[in-house]
Every structure is written in C-alpha cells, then in structure tokens.
PyMOL Python script that loads the backbone (N, CA, C, O; Angstrom):
from pymol import cmd

cmd.read_pdbstr("""\
ATOM      1  N   MET A   1     -23.597  34.611  29.225  1.00  0.00           N
ATOM      2  CA  MET A   1     -23.561  34.215  27.873  1.00  0.00           C
ATOM      3  C   MET A   1     -22.256  34.201  27.105  1.00  0.00           C
ATOM      4  O   MET A   1     -21.974  33.310  26.305  1.00  0.00           O
ATOM      5  N   LYS A   2     -21.466  35.241  27.388  1.00  0.00           N
ATOM      6  CA  LYS A   2     -20.196  35.241  26.717  1.00  0.00           C
ATOM      7  C   LYS A   2     -19.343  34.227  27.143  1.00  0.00           C
ATOM      8  O   LYS A   2     -18.532  33.768  26.338  1.00  0.00           O
ATOM      9  N   ALA A   3     -19.408  33.746  28.452  1.00  0.00           N
ATOM     10  CA  ALA A   3     -18.648  32.583  28.909  1.00  0.00           C
ATOM     11  C   ALA A   3     -19.018  31.313  28.061  1.00  0.00           C
ATOM     12  O   ALA A   3     -18.212  30.462  27.684  1.00  0.00           O
ATOM     13  N   LEU A   4     -20.419  31.326  27.817  1.00  0.00           N
ATOM     14  CA  LEU A   4     -20.859  30.024  27.076  1.00  0.00           C
ATOM     15  C   LEU A   4     -20.316  30.041  25.650  1.00  0.00           C
ATOM     16  O   LEU A   4     -19.850  29.022  25.140  1.00  0.00           O
ATOM     17  N   VAL A   5     -20.382  31.213  25.014  1.00  0.00           N
ATOM     18  CA  VAL A   5     -19.761  31.418  23.719  1.00  0.00           C
ATOM     19  C   VAL A   5     -18.339  31.037  23.797  1.00  0.00           C
ATOM     20  O   VAL A   5     -17.857  30.251  22.981  1.00  0.00           O
ATOM     21  N   ALA A   6     -17.655  31.560  24.741  1.00  0.00           N
ATOM     22  CA  ALA A   6     -16.124  31.288  24.683  1.00  0.00           C
ATOM     23  C   ALA A   6     -15.821  29.819  25.003  1.00  0.00           C
ATOM     24  O   ALA A   6     -14.778  29.311  24.590  1.00  0.00           O
ATOM     25  N   GLY A   7     -16.677  29.151  25.704  1.00  0.00           N
ATOM     26  CA  GLY A   7     -16.394  27.660  25.960  1.00  0.00           C
ATOM     27  C   GLY A   7     -16.759  26.837  24.748  1.00  0.00           C
ATOM     28  O   GLY A   7     -16.084  25.862  24.417  1.00  0.00           O
ATOM     29  N   VAL A   8     -17.847  27.240  24.077  1.00  0.00           N
ATOM     30  CA  VAL A   8     -17.999  26.644  22.744  1.00  0.00           C
ATOM     31  C   VAL A   8     -16.868  26.941  21.755  1.00  0.00           C
ATOM     32  O   VAL A   8     -16.426  26.032  21.052  1.00  0.00           O
ATOM     33  N   GLN A   9     -16.363  28.250  21.677  1.00  0.00           N
ATOM     34  CA  GLN A   9     -15.434  28.499  20.805  1.00  0.00           C
ATOM     35  C   GLN A   9     -14.027  27.747  21.042  1.00  0.00           C
ATOM     36  O   GLN A   9     -13.246  27.462  20.135  1.00  0.00           O
ATOM     37  N   GLU A  10     -13.834  27.474  22.405  1.00  0.00           N
ATOM     38  CA  GLU A  10     -12.708  26.638  22.812  1.00  0.00           C
ATOM     39  C   GLU A  10     -12.752  25.271  22.361  1.00  0.00           C
ATOM     40  O   GLU A  10     -11.761  24.716  21.886  1.00  0.00           O
ATOM     41  N   LYS A  11     -14.055  24.621  22.516  1.00  0.00           N
ATOM     42  CA  LYS A  11     -14.106  23.333  22.104  1.00  0.00           C
ATOM     43  C   LYS A  11     -14.100  23.213  20.491  1.00  0.00           C
ATOM     44  O   LYS A  11     -13.559  22.258  19.933  1.00  0.00           O
ATOM     45  N   LEU A  12     -14.692  24.170  19.844  1.00  0.00           N
ATOM     46  CA  LEU A  12     -14.635  24.037  18.369  1.00  0.00           C
ATOM     47  C   LEU A  12     -13.080  24.328  17.983  1.00  0.00           C
ATOM     48  O   LEU A  12     -12.664  23.697  17.011  1.00  0.00           O
ATOM     49  N   ALA A  13     -12.318  25.072  18.531  1.00  0.00           N
ATOM     50  CA  ALA A  13     -10.784  25.128  18.278  1.00  0.00           C
ATOM     51  C   ALA A  13     -10.220  23.790  18.540  1.00  0.00           C
ATOM     52  O   ALA A  13      -9.487  23.311  17.675  1.00  0.00           O
ATOM     53  N   ALA A  14     -10.465  23.114  19.630  1.00  0.00           N
ATOM     54  CA  ALA A  14      -9.865  21.892  19.932  1.00  0.00           C
ATOM     55  C   ALA A  14     -10.405  20.781  19.104  1.00  0.00           C
ATOM     56  O   ALA A  14      -9.699  19.779  18.997  1.00  0.00           O
ATOM     57  N   LEU A  15     -11.559  20.818  18.502  1.00  0.00           N
ATOM     58  CA  LEU A  15     -12.028  19.929  17.635  1.00  0.00           C
ATOM     59  C   LEU A  15     -11.323  20.128  16.245  1.00  0.00           C
ATOM     60  O   LEU A  15     -10.985  19.167  15.554  1.00  0.00           O
ATOM     61  N   GLN A  16     -11.123  21.431  15.882  1.00  0.00           N
ATOM     62  CA  GLN A  16     -10.518  21.791  14.583  1.00  0.00           C
ATOM     63  C   GLN A  16      -9.050  21.208  14.595  1.00  0.00           C
ATOM     64  O   GLN A  16      -8.573  20.522  13.691  1.00  0.00           O
ATOM     65  N   ALA A  17      -8.460  21.554  15.663  1.00  0.00           N
ATOM     66  CA  ALA A  17      -7.052  21.081  15.800  1.00  0.00           C
ATOM     67  C   ALA A  17      -7.079  19.504  15.771  1.00  0.00           C
ATOM     68  O   ALA A  17      -6.145  18.938  15.202  1.00  0.00           O
ATOM     69  N   THR A  18      -8.011  18.812  16.302  1.00  0.00           N
ATOM     70  CA  THR A  18      -7.916  17.405  16.369  1.00  0.00           C
ATOM     71  C   THR A  18      -8.189  16.875  14.994  1.00  0.00           C
ATOM     72  O   THR A  18      -7.641  15.861  14.564  1.00  0.00           O
ATOM     73  N   LEU A  19      -9.136  17.663  14.253  1.00  0.00           N
ATOM     74  CA  LEU A  19      -9.315  17.256  12.861  1.00  0.00           C
ATOM     75  C   LEU A  19      -8.269  17.511  11.907  1.00  0.00           C
ATOM     76  O   LEU A  19      -8.130  16.820  10.898  1.00  0.00           O
ATOM     77  N   SER A  20      -7.523  18.496  12.203  1.00  0.00           N
ATOM     78  CA  SER A  20      -6.308  18.789  11.323  1.00  0.00           C
ATOM     79  C   SER A  20      -5.264  17.785  11.537  1.00  0.00           C
ATOM     80  O   SER A  20      -4.677  17.262  10.590  1.00  0.00           O
ATOM     81  N   ASP A  21      -5.016  17.498  12.797  1.00  0.00           N
ATOM     82  CA  ASP A  21      -4.002  16.291  13.112  1.00  0.00           C
ATOM     83  C   ASP A  21      -4.587  15.107  12.487  1.00  0.00           C
ATOM     84  O   ASP A  21      -3.713  14.540  11.832  1.00  0.00           O
ATOM     85  N   ARG A  22      -5.635  14.542  12.427  1.00  0.00           N
ATOM     86  CA  ARG A  22      -6.122  13.322  11.980  1.00  0.00           C
ATOM     87  C   ARG A  22      -5.997  13.453  10.386  1.00  0.00           C
ATOM     88  O   ARG A  22      -5.561  12.503   9.737  1.00  0.00           O
ATOM     89  N   GLU A  23      -6.366  14.584   9.805  1.00  0.00           N
ATOM     90  CA  GLU A  23      -6.230  14.681   8.517  1.00  0.00           C
ATOM     91  C   GLU A  23      -4.771  14.609   7.996  1.00  0.00           C
ATOM     92  O   GLU A  23      -4.526  14.113   6.897  1.00  0.00           O
ATOM     93  N   GLU A  24      -3.820  15.106   8.794  1.00  0.00           N
ATOM     94  CA  GLU A  24      -2.364  14.941   8.419  1.00  0.00           C
ATOM     95  C   GLU A  24      -1.999  13.514   8.625  1.00  0.00           C
ATOM     96  O   GLU A  24      -1.226  13.045   7.789  1.00  0.00           O
ATOM     97  N   ARG A  25      -2.399  12.760   9.551  1.00  0.00           N
ATOM     98  CA  ARG A  25      -2.071  11.525   9.828  1.00  0.00           C
ATOM     99  C   ARG A  25      -2.586  10.609   8.649  1.00  0.00           C
ATOM    100  O   ARG A  25      -1.880   9.731   8.154  1.00  0.00           O
ATOM    101  N   LEU A  26      -3.802  10.870   8.264  1.00  0.00           N
ATOM    102  CA  LEU A  26      -4.485  10.081   7.140  1.00  0.00           C
ATOM    103  C   LEU A  26      -3.673  10.368   5.902  1.00  0.00           C
ATOM    104  O   LEU A  26      -3.488   9.440   5.115  1.00  0.00           O
ATOM    105  N   GLY A  27      -3.170  11.563   5.650  1.00  0.00           N
ATOM    106  CA  GLY A  27      -2.462  11.849   4.575  1.00  0.00           C
ATOM    107  C   GLY A  27      -1.086  10.926   4.615  1.00  0.00           C
ATOM    108  O   GLY A  27      -0.736  10.300   3.614  1.00  0.00           O
ATOM    109  N   VAL A  28      -0.484  10.898   5.605  1.00  0.00           N
ATOM    110  CA  VAL A  28       0.699  10.135   5.824  1.00  0.00           C
ATOM    111  C   VAL A  28       0.371   8.591   5.667  1.00  0.00           C
ATOM    112  O   VAL A  28       1.146   7.856   5.055  1.00  0.00           O
ATOM    113  N   CYS A  29      -0.782   8.132   6.229  1.00  0.00           N
ATOM    114  CA  CYS A  29      -1.157   6.665   5.937  1.00  0.00           C
ATOM    115  C   CYS A  29      -1.412   6.475   4.541  1.00  0.00           C
ATOM    116  O   CYS A  29      -0.977   5.468   3.983  1.00  0.00           O
ATOM    117  N   GLN A  30      -2.074   7.338   3.917  1.00  0.00           N
ATOM    118  CA  GLN A  30      -2.419   7.314   2.353  1.00  0.00           C
ATOM    119  C   GLN A  30      -1.050   7.199   1.679  1.00  0.00           C
ATOM    120  O   GLN A  30      -0.851   6.313   0.848  1.00  0.00           O
ATOM    121  N   THR A  31      -0.204   7.986   1.986  1.00  0.00           N
ATOM    122  CA  THR A  31       1.176   7.928   1.287  1.00  0.00           C
ATOM    123  C   THR A  31       1.775   6.488   1.417  1.00  0.00           C
ATOM    124  O   THR A  31       2.162   5.888   0.414  1.00  0.00           O
ATOM    125  N   ARG A  32       1.846   5.934   2.692  1.00  0.00           N
ATOM    126  CA  ARG A  32       2.440   4.793   2.917  1.00  0.00           C
ATOM    127  C   ARG A  32       1.827   3.576   2.293  1.00  0.00           C
ATOM    128  O   ARG A  32       2.496   2.592   1.980  1.00  0.00           O
ATOM    129  N   VAL A  33       0.443   3.680   2.112  1.00  0.00           N
ATOM    130  CA  VAL A  33      -0.431   2.650   1.485  1.00  0.00           C
ATOM    131  C   VAL A  33      -0.015   2.625   0.059  1.00  0.00           C
ATOM    132  O   VAL A  33       0.153   1.569  -0.551  1.00  0.00           O
ATOM    133  N   GLU A  34       0.158   3.863  -0.492  1.00  0.00           N
ATOM    134  CA  GLU A  34       0.511   3.984  -1.974  1.00  0.00           C
ATOM    135  C   GLU A  34       1.954   3.324  -2.227  1.00  0.00           C
ATOM    136  O   GLU A  34       2.171   2.616  -3.211  1.00  0.00           O
ATOM    137  N   GLU A  35       2.952   3.628  -1.220  1.00  0.00           N
ATOM    138  CA  GLU A  35       4.115   3.131  -1.426  1.00  0.00           C
ATOM    139  C   GLU A  35       4.179   1.595  -1.265  1.00  0.00           C
ATOM    140  O   GLU A  35       4.903   0.914  -1.991  1.00  0.00           O
ATOM    141  N   LEU A  36       3.455   1.105  -0.363  1.00  0.00           N
ATOM    142  CA  LEU A  36       3.327  -0.342  -0.153  1.00  0.00           C
ATOM    143  C   LEU A  36       2.786  -1.066  -1.344  1.00  0.00           C
ATOM    144  O   LEU A  36       3.251  -2.156  -1.679  1.00  0.00           O
ATOM    145  N   GLU A  37       1.715  -0.424  -2.055  1.00  0.00           N
ATOM    146  CA  GLU A  37       1.023  -0.882  -3.166  1.00  0.00           C
ATOM    147  C   GLU A  37       1.983  -1.015  -4.287  1.00  0.00           C
ATOM    148  O   GLU A  37       2.011  -1.975  -5.056  1.00  0.00           O
ATOM    149  N   GLN A  38       2.792   0.048  -4.328  1.00  0.00           N
ATOM    150  CA  GLN A  38       3.906   0.029  -5.456  1.00  0.00           C
ATOM    151  C   GLN A  38       4.936  -1.100  -5.289  1.00  0.00           C
ATOM    152  O   GLN A  38       5.362  -1.709  -6.270  1.00  0.00           O
ATOM    153  N   GLN A  39       5.334  -1.374  -4.026  1.00  0.00           N
ATOM    154  CA  GLN A  39       6.183  -2.457  -3.793  1.00  0.00           C
ATOM    155  C   GLN A  39       5.588  -3.830  -3.868  1.00  0.00           C
ATOM    156  O   GLN A  39       6.269  -4.792  -4.224  1.00  0.00           O
ATOM    157  N   LEU A  40       4.264  -3.938  -3.520  1.00  0.00           N
ATOM    158  CA  LEU A  40       3.552  -5.256  -3.946  1.00  0.00           C
ATOM    159  C   LEU A  40       3.615  -5.493  -5.433  1.00  0.00           C
ATOM    160  O   LEU A  40       4.044  -6.544  -5.909  1.00  0.00           O
ATOM    161  N   GLN A  41       3.166  -4.462  -6.164  1.00  0.00           N
ATOM    162  CA  GLN A  41       2.975  -4.551  -7.649  1.00  0.00           C
ATOM    163  C   GLN A  41       4.281  -4.958  -8.343  1.00  0.00           C
ATOM    164  O   GLN A  41       4.346  -5.770  -9.266  1.00  0.00           O
ATOM    165  N   SER A  42       5.399  -4.247  -7.750  1.00  0.00           N
ATOM    166  CA  SER A  42       6.784  -4.611  -8.239  1.00  0.00           C
ATOM    167  C   SER A  42       7.060  -6.121  -7.932  1.00  0.00           C
ATOM    168  O   SER A  42       7.459  -6.831  -8.855  1.00  0.00           O
ATOM    169  N   LYS A  43       6.865  -6.662  -6.652  1.00  0.00           N
ATOM    170  CA  LYS A  43       7.084  -7.911  -6.250  1.00  0.00           C
ATOM    171  C   LYS A  43       6.220  -8.814  -7.053  1.00  0.00           C
ATOM    172  O   LYS A  43       6.691  -9.910  -7.357  1.00  0.00           O
ATOM    173  N   LEU A  44       5.060  -8.514  -7.425  1.00  0.00           N
ATOM    174  CA  LEU A  44       4.317  -9.510  -8.236  1.00  0.00           C
ATOM    175  C   LEU A  44       4.758  -9.451  -9.559  1.00  0.00           C
ATOM    176  O   LEU A  44       4.739 -10.550 -10.114  1.00  0.00           O
ATOM    177  N   GLN A  45       5.136  -8.552 -10.215  1.00  0.00           N
ATOM    178  CA  GLN A  45       5.779  -8.528 -11.517  1.00  0.00           C
ATOM    179  C   GLN A  45       7.140  -9.297 -11.570  1.00  0.00           C
ATOM    180  O   GLN A  45       7.429  -9.880 -12.615  1.00  0.00           O
ATOM    181  N   GLU A  46       8.039  -9.335 -10.442  1.00  0.00           N
ATOM    182  CA  GLU A  46       9.079 -10.123 -10.383  1.00  0.00           C
ATOM    183  C   GLU A  46       8.689 -11.636 -10.187  1.00  0.00           C
ATOM    184  O   GLU A  46       9.432 -12.528 -10.596  1.00  0.00           O
ATOM    185  N   GLN A  47       7.590 -11.877  -9.597  1.00  0.00           N
ATOM    186  CA  GLN A  47       7.210 -13.195  -9.257  1.00  0.00           C
ATOM    187  C   GLN A  47       6.632 -13.724 -10.738  1.00  0.00           C
ATOM    188  O   GLN A  47       6.930 -14.837 -11.169  1.00  0.00           O
ATOM    189  N   GLN A  48       5.903 -12.935 -11.352  1.00  0.00           N
ATOM    190  CA  GLN A  48       5.339 -13.392 -12.674  1.00  0.00           C
ATOM    191  C   GLN A  48       6.407 -13.724 -13.572  1.00  0.00           C
ATOM    192  O   GLN A  48       6.313 -14.735 -14.268  1.00  0.00           O
ATOM    193  N   ALA A  49       7.577 -12.858 -13.639  1.00  0.00           N
ATOM    194  CA  ALA A  49       8.606 -13.150 -14.534  1.00  0.00           C
ATOM    195  C   ALA A  49       9.385 -14.342 -14.197  1.00  0.00           C
ATOM    196  O   ALA A  49       9.849 -15.005 -15.124  1.00  0.00           O
ATOM    197  N   THR A  50       9.602 -14.723 -12.895  1.00  0.00           N
ATOM    198  CA  THR A  50      10.238 -15.856 -12.390  1.00  0.00           C
ATOM    199  C   THR A  50       9.445 -17.081 -12.879  1.00  0.00           C
ATOM    200  O   THR A  50      10.032 -18.019 -13.421  1.00  0.00           O
ATOM    201  N   LYS A  51       7.996 -17.075 -12.674  1.00  0.00           N
ATOM    202  CA  LYS A  51       7.167 -17.946 -12.999  1.00  0.00           C
ATOM    203  C   LYS A  51       7.387 -18.384 -14.527  1.00  0.00           C
ATOM    204  O   LYS A  51       7.502 -19.557 -14.883  1.00  0.00           O
ATOM    205  N   LYS A  52       7.424 -17.374 -15.297  1.00  0.00           N
ATOM    206  CA  LYS A  52       7.518 -17.750 -16.757  1.00  0.00           C
ATOM    207  C   LYS A  52       8.853 -18.244 -17.098  1.00  0.00           C
ATOM    208  O   LYS A  52       8.966 -18.972 -18.084  1.00  0.00           O
ATOM    209  N   LYS A  53       9.948 -17.912 -16.349  1.00  0.00           N
ATOM    210  CA  LYS A  53      11.358 -18.486 -16.605  1.00  0.00           C
ATOM    211  C   LYS A  53      11.234 -19.910 -15.965  1.00  0.00           C
ATOM    212  O   LYS A  53      11.843 -20.820 -16.528  1.00  0.00           O
ATOM    213  N   LEU A  54      10.593 -20.155 -14.983  1.00  0.00           N
ATOM    214  CA  LEU A  54      10.515 -21.770 -14.421  1.00  0.00           C
ATOM    215  C   LEU A  54       9.727 -22.507 -15.432  1.00  0.00           C
ATOM    216  O   LEU A  54      10.147 -23.595 -15.825  1.00  0.00           O
ATOM    217  N   GLU A  55       8.517 -21.968 -15.931  1.00  0.00           N
ATOM    218  CA  GLU A  55       7.743 -22.717 -16.880  1.00  0.00           C
ATOM    219  C   GLU A  55       8.573 -22.980 -18.288  1.00  0.00           C
ATOM    220  O   GLU A  55       8.495 -24.035 -18.918  1.00  0.00           O
ATOM    221  N   ALA A  56       9.283 -21.981 -18.627  1.00  0.00           N
ATOM    222  CA  ALA A  56      10.201 -22.219 -19.814  1.00  0.00           C
ATOM    223  C   ALA A  56      11.295 -23.311 -19.539  1.00  0.00           C
ATOM    224  O   ALA A  56      11.596 -24.202 -20.334  1.00  0.00           O
ATOM    225  N   THR A  57      11.812 -23.124 -18.378  1.00  0.00           N
ATOM    226  CA  THR A  57      12.779 -24.193 -17.949  1.00  0.00           C
ATOM    227  C   THR A  57      12.204 -25.623 -17.859  1.00  0.00           C
ATOM    228  O   THR A  57      12.835 -26.583 -18.301  1.00  0.00           O
ATOM    229  N   HIS A  58      11.200 -25.725 -17.377  1.00  0.00           N
ATOM    230  CA  HIS A  58      10.498 -26.935 -17.300  1.00  0.00           C
ATOM    231  C   HIS A  58      10.118 -27.474 -18.606  1.00  0.00           C
ATOM    232  O   HIS A  58      10.244 -28.675 -18.842  1.00  0.00           O
ATOM    233  N   SER A  59       9.677 -26.680 -19.432  1.00  0.00           N
ATOM    234  CA  SER A  59       9.391 -27.182 -20.826  1.00  0.00           C
ATOM    235  C   SER A  59      10.678 -27.697 -21.595  1.00  0.00           C
ATOM    236  O   SER A  59      10.674 -28.712 -22.291  1.00  0.00           O
ATOM    237  N   ILE A  60      11.774 -26.888 -21.391  1.00  0.00           N
ATOM    238  CA  ILE A  60      12.854 -27.388 -21.786  1.00  0.00           C
ATOM    239  C   ILE A  60      13.382 -28.645 -21.279  1.00  0.00           C
ATOM    240  O   ILE A  60      13.985 -29.429 -22.011  1.00  0.00           O
ATOM    241  N   TYR A  61      13.147 -28.877 -19.915  1.00  0.00           N
ATOM    242  CA  TYR A  61      13.564 -30.028 -19.246  1.00  0.00           C
ATOM    243  C   TYR A  61      12.743 -31.298 -19.782  1.00  0.00           C
ATOM    244  O   TYR A  61      13.291 -32.366 -20.054  1.00  0.00           O
ATOM    245  N   GLN A  62      11.425 -31.071 -19.898  1.00  0.00           N
ATOM    246  CA  GLN A  62      10.584 -32.149 -20.432  1.00  0.00           C
ATOM    247  C   GLN A  62      10.964 -32.450 -21.866  1.00  0.00           C
ATOM    248  O   GLN A  62      11.013 -33.631 -22.209  1.00  0.00           O
ATOM    249  N   ALA A  63      11.205 -31.600 -22.635  1.00  0.00           N
ATOM    250  CA  ALA A  63      11.761 -31.682 -24.020  1.00  0.00           C
ATOM    251  C   ALA A  63      12.941 -32.704 -24.090  1.00  0.00           C
ATOM    252  O   ALA A  63      12.949 -33.677 -24.844  1.00  0.00           O
ATOM    253  N   LEU A  64      13.907 -32.380 -23.244  1.00  0.00           N
ATOM    254  CA  LEU A  64      15.234 -33.094 -23.245  1.00  0.00           C
ATOM    255  C   LEU A  64      14.919 -34.315 -22.622  1.00  0.00           C
ATOM    256  O   LEU A  64      15.542 -35.272 -23.081  1.00  0.00           O
ATOM    257  N   ARG A  65      14.155 -34.553 -21.734  1.00  0.00           N
ATOM    258  CA  ARG A  65      13.726 -35.806 -21.003  1.00  0.00           C
ATOM    259  C   ARG A  65      13.065 -36.912 -22.185  1.00  0.00           C
ATOM    260  O   ARG A  65      13.377 -38.091 -22.352  1.00  0.00           O
ATOM    261  N   LYS A  66      12.183 -36.201 -22.828  1.00  0.00           N
ATOM    262  CA  LYS A  66      11.576 -36.980 -23.900  1.00  0.00           C
ATOM    263  C   LYS A  66      12.624 -37.672 -24.971  1.00  0.00           C
ATOM    264  O   LYS A  66      12.621 -38.844 -25.346  1.00  0.00           O
ATOM    265  N   LYS A  67      13.495 -36.643 -25.343  1.00  0.00           N
ATOM    266  CA  LYS A  67      14.584 -37.149 -26.277  1.00  0.00           C
ATOM    267  C   LYS A  67      15.482 -38.163 -25.717  1.00  0.00           C
ATOM    268  O   LYS A  67      15.928 -39.031 -26.468  1.00  0.00           O
ATOM    269  N   LEU A  68      15.810 -38.141 -24.404  1.00  0.00           N
ATOM    270  CA  LEU A  68      16.543 -39.113 -23.945  1.00  0.00           C
ATOM    271  C   LEU A  68      16.002 -40.556 -23.624  1.00  0.00           C
ATOM    272  O   LEU A  68      16.677 -41.515 -23.250  1.00  0.00           O
ATOM    273  N   GLN A  69      14.708 -40.513 -23.839  1.00  0.00           N
ATOM    274  CA  GLN A  69      14.018 -41.821 -23.479  1.00  0.00           C
ATOM    275  C   GLN A  69      13.977 -42.691 -24.714  1.00  0.00           C
ATOM    276  O   GLN A  69      13.461 -43.808 -24.666  1.00  0.00           O
TER     277      GLN A  69
END
""", "prot")
cmd.dss("prot")
cmd.show_as("cartoon", "prot")
cmd.util.cbc("prot")
cmd.orient("prot")
C-alpha cells in the first residue's frame, strides 16, 4: 500500500511540476501577446495618421487642380 501511495505522490509531483512549467510558459506568452497588441495599436495609429495626411493632401491637390482648369 505504501508503494502505491508513493507512486501516486510521485505522479502528482510530476503533474504539479508540469502544470507549474506550463503556467510559466503561459505567462510568458500572455506578456508577448500584450506587447504585440501594443505594437499593432501603435502601427494602426500611425497608419490612421498617414491616411489623414494623404486625404488632406489629396483634397489640396483636387482644389488646386480645379483652380487650374
């Protein structure tokens, strides 16, 4: 009976170690995902600003083109 209990305790310890390792990996992955989300948000804001500048430039171009006609 003691051997059975010892075997179960060993398996439990191994499972706990595996769980701990996976929780740590998950934490690392979550941190990386958060970093990537921040980068994407930053890029999106840059692209939106560029789009607004392009739209303004296009409007100016169209106005000048109308005046030249």
